[in-house]
N, C-alpha and C positions, 0 to 999 in steps of 0.2 A: 504494500500500500504506500509506503514511504517513497518508493521509486516512482510510482505513478503520479503521486502528488508533486514531487520535486521536479519531475520531467514534464509537467503539464505546460510549462512555458520555456522549455529548452528545446533546441533543435540540434540534431547531430550534424557534424561537419566532417570534412575529410580528416582521416587519421583517428577516427573513433572518438573524437572529443565532442563536447557539447558547448553551445553558446546560447545566449538569450534568443528567443524566437521573436525577433523584432516585428515581424509581420503580424503575429498574434496580438502583441501589445497594440500595434497600430489599428488592427481590426476591432478589438474590443473598445478602444478609445473612440474610433470613428463611429461605431454603432451607438455608443452612449451619447455622442454629439448629434447624430442624425435622428435618433428615436423620437425626440420631442416633436420634430417637424412631421414625422410619419404619423404620430398619434395626435397631432394637432393640439399641442400644449406648449407652454413657454419653457424655454431652457432655464433651469435653475441649478444651483450647486447641489442641492439635495437630490434632485431628479437625476443629474448627471452621475453622482456617486451611486445612486440606486441602480441605474442601468449598467454602470461600469462593474458593480459588484455582481450583478446577475450574469454579465458576460464572463467574468472571471470564474464564477461558479460553474458556468456552462463548460468552460475549458477543462476544469477539474473533473467534471462529470464525464466528459468525453475521454479523458485520459484514463480514468478508473475503469470505464466500460471497455476500452481497448485492452487494458491490462488483464481484466478478469473475465472477458467474454468467453474464452474456452471453458473456464471452470463453471460459469453460469449455464452454458449450453449443456455441459455434461450433467449438471444438477437437474436441468429441465428435462433431459432425456430420461434420467432415472425416475423422476417424479411421474412423468408421463407413463412409463412402463408400469409403475406400481398402481397408478390410477386406472389405466385401461385394462389391466389383467386381473383385477380383483372384482 
């Protein structure tokens, strides 16, 4: 879990090293700035930080799902077998 959380905003580069994923930071910030116009509301500091926080949490969620999807799929198959065969 620690790997998935710490690498949510890192990108691999040549040589097997990691660096900050600048595009992800830019995307989350851009969405937080554009969202008020899309939802027809005024831009405010609290609204920006709310949208920014949801963007960051979305990145964390994607990272965790990517890391644990094989385990979740295996769990789902086991549950399905038990439910369908009883």
